[in-house]
C-alpha positions in Angstrom: -40.0 190.1 112.1 -40.4 187.3 110.4 -37.2 188.0 108.7 -35.5 188.2 111.8 -36.9 185.0 113.0 -35.7 183.3 109.8 -32.2 184.9 110.5 -32.2 183.5 113.6 -33.3 180.0 112.7 -31.2 179.7 109.9 -28.0 181.4 111.7 -25.7 178.3 111.7 -26.7 177.0 108.1 -26.2 181.0 107.2 -22.7 181.3 108.8 -21.9 177.8 107.5 -22.8 178.8 103.7 -21.3 182.1 104.0 -17.7 180.7 105.3 -17.7 177.8 102.8 -18.0 180.3 100.0 -15.1 182.4 101.6 -13.3 179.3 100.9 -14.2 178.5 97.5 -14.5 181.8 95.8 -10.5 181.7 95.7 -10.6 178.5 93.9 -13.3 179.5 91.7 -11.3 182.4 90.0 -8.4 179.9 89.7 -10.7 177.8 87.8 -12.1 180.6 85.7 -9.1 182.3 84.5 -7.3 178.7 83.8 -9.5 179.1 80.6 -8.1 182.8 80.1 -6.0 184.5 77.1 -4.8 187.2 78.6 -2.9 190.0 75.9 0.2 190.5 77.5 2.4 188.6 80.3 -0.1 188.8 83.3 -3.2 186.5 83.8 -4.8 189.3 86.2 -7.8 190.3 84.1 -10.2 188.4 81.7 -9.7 188.7 77.9 -11.5 186.0 77.0 -12.3 182.3 76.2 -9.5 179.4 75.7 -8.5 176.1 76.2 -5.2 176.5 74.9 -3.6 176.4 78.4 -5.4 173.1 79.3 -4.5 171.5 75.4 -1.2 172.3 76.6 -0.2 172.1 80.0 3.7 172.4 79.9 3.9 174.3 77.1 5.9 176.8 79.6 9.9 175.4 80.0 10.3 174.3 83.6 6.9 174.1 85.0 6.2 170.5 84.6 10.0 169.5 85.5 9.0 171.4 89.1 5.8 169.6 89.5 7.1 166.1 88.8 9.3 167.2 91.7 6.8 168.5 94.3 4.8 165.5 93.5 7.7 163.0 94.4 8.8 165.3 97.0 5.0 164.8 98.5 4.8 161.8 97.9 8.2 160.4 99.5 8.0 162.4 102.7 4.4 161.6 103.1 5.2 157.5 103.1 7.7 158.6 105.6 5.8 161.3 107.8 3.0 158.3 107.6 4.9 155.9 108.7 7.3 157.7 111.8 4.0 159.3 112.4 1.6 156.0 113.2 4.4 154.4 114.8 5.1 157.4 117.5 1.1 158.2 118.0 0.6 154.1 119.1 3.6 154.8 121.4 2.7 158.0 122.9 -0.9 156.6 122.9 -0.6 153.6 124.3 2.7 153.6 126.2 4.2 155.3 129.7 7.7 155.3 129.5 10.4 158.2 130.8 10.7 161.6 128.9 7.2 160.8 127.3 5.8 164.4 128.5 9.4 165.9 126.4 8.7 163.8 123.8 5.1 165.1 123.0 6.4 168.8 123.5 9.0 167.9 120.8 6.6 166.5 118.8 4.5 169.7 118.0 7.2 172.2 118.3 7.5 172.0 114.2 3.8 173.2 114.7 4.1 176.1 117.0 7.6 177.2 115.2 7.4 179.8 112.8 7.8 178.4 109.1 11.3 181.1 108.7 12.9 179.9 111.9 12.8 176.0 110.9 13.5 176.5 107.3 16.6 178.8 108.6 17.4 176.2 111.5 17.4 173.5 108.7 19.9 175.4 106.8 22.1 176.2 108.8 22.2 172.3 110.3 22.8 171.0 106.6 25.7 174.1 106.0 27.1 172.9 109.4 27.2 169.2 108.3 28.5 170.1 104.6 25.2 168.1 103.2 24.4 169.5 99.3 21.4 171.4 99.2 18.7 169.5 97.0 16.3 167.2 96.7 17.2 165.3 99.6 17.6 168.0 102.1 14.3 169.0 101.0 13.4 165.4 101.9 13.9 165.4 105.0 12.6 168.9 105.7 9.4 168.1 104.4 9.5 164.8 106.2 10.3 166.5 109.9 7.6 169.3 109.5 5.0 166.9 108.3 5.6 164.0 111.1 3.8 166.4 113.6 0.5 166.4 112.0 0.2 162.7 111.4 1.6 162.1 115.2 -1.7 165.1 116.1 -4.4 162.8 113.7 -3.2 159.0 114.5 -2.6 159.7 118.6 -6.2 161.2 118.5 -7.7 158.2 116.6 -5.8 156.2 119.1 -6.7 157.2 121.9 -10.8 157.3 121.1 -10.5 153.1 120.3 -12.0 150.9 122.4 -9.2 148.7 123.6 -11.7 145.7 124.5 -11.6 145.2 120.6 -8.2 144.5 120.8 -8.5 142.5 124.0 -11.9 140.4 122.5 -9.8 139.2 119.2 -6.9 137.9 121.6 -9.8 136.1 123.9 -10.7 135.0 120.5 -6.7 133.1 120.1 -5.9 135.9 117.4 -2.2 136.4 117.6 -0.8 139.9 118.4 -0.1 140.5 114.5 -3.7 139.2 113.3 -4.8 141.5 116.0 -2.9 144.4 114.9 -4.0 143.4 111.1 -7.2 143.0 111.5 -8.3 145.0 114.7 -6.2 147.4 115.6 -5.4 148.3 111.8 -8.2 148.7 110.3 -10.0 150.7 113.2 -6.9 153.9 112.9 -7.0 153.7 109.3 -9.4 156.8 109.3 -6.9 159.0 111.6 -3.7 157.4 109.3 -4.9 158.3 106.1 -6.2 161.8 107.3 -2.3 162.5 108.3 -1.0 161.3 105.1 -3.7 163.4 103.1 -2.7 166.5 105.2 0.6 165.3 104.7 1.0 165.2 101.2 -0.7 168.8 101.1 1.6 170.7 103.0 4.6 168.9 101.3 3.0 169.8 97.9 2.3 173.6 98.9 5.5 174.5 101.1 7.9 177.3 100.4 8.9 179.1 103.0 10.9 176.2 104.3 12.0 174.5 100.8 13.7 178.0 100.0 16.1 177.9 102.7 16.8 174.1 101.9 16.6 173.5 98.2 19.5 174.8 96.6 19.4 174.8 92.8 16.0 172.5 93.0 13.0 174.0 92.1 9.7 173.1 93.4 6.4 174.0 91.9 5.6 176.7 94.8 8.9 178.0 94.0 8.3 178.4 90.6 4.9 180.2 90.5 6.2 182.7 92.6 9.5 183.3 90.4 7.1 183.3 87.7 4.8 186.0 88.9 7.5 188.6 88.9 7.5 188.4 85.3 3.8 187.0 84.5 2.2 184.4 85.7 1.4 181.8 82.8 -2.4 180.5 82.6 -1.0 177.3 82.8 -0.4 177.5 86.4 -3.9 178.1 87.4 -4.7 174.9 84.8 -2.5 172.8 87.4 -3.6 175.0 90.5 -6.9 173.4 89.2 -6.5 170.0 88.3 -5.2 169.8 92.2 -8.1 171.1 93.6 -10.6 168.9 91.4 -8.4 166.0 92.6 -8.9 167.1 96.4 -12.1 167.1 95.7 -12.6 163.7 94.0 -10.6 162.1 96.8 -12.8 163.5 99.6 -16.1 162.4 97.9 -14.8 159.1 97.6 -13.7 158.8 101.3 -17.6 160.1 102.5 -19.2 157.1 99.6 -16.8 154.7 101.2 -17.6 155.9 104.7 -21.1 155.6 104.3 -21.1 152.1 102.4 -19.6 151.4 105.7 -22.0 152.6 108.0 -24.6 151.5 105.8 -23.6 147.2 105.8 -22.9 148.1 110.0 
């Protein structure tokens, strides 16, 4: 009975720990196998410990080139989607105009639409417009589906902001530009940052939409899929572990900055 009562008292904590373990265990497996030295082509069974892949992450032909392409596309797509999505979110949250409801529906369509449908539709559009597949078609496609996530994150933040703070700034003789830069933008910054980070992760990770619009270009997810047919190199695990650790560092840094701001406040 004591054990049952203890489980009831800590049920939420237990569920949270189990959920976190469910999410983290695959990343730990990738981390462990990045130090493996397989006997054959397939890195699916543990052989013995080795740091060769970490010392030579670009030892596999074509992998670092595809990684660089994915990073460039992710950065450009993040910038484009964040700028367009932030302006769209402010317009939808602050203003009333004809077609606002239809715009809201169209913005959220890419989130609800299957990626196969979006990828095939964009591929058909580019073919009909006789646009050569490659870097720019991938970038346009990534900005399109990342835009919805940025609008969602920024719009939620803007709608929770107190408009009286901006009115107070105007009462203190702040110009519209000063009010936006010193009051509105800092208040909306967490939502903008969340949308930008989500856009980067989605763009870097995308395979389905990219495969329809890549042409001869090979991004990192496409390289991983192709190499899995012949034998996944250990360096793929190295890149995956590095990206995971980078994401953890960014999240921890954000938490530290937010904690210091709250402490100063």
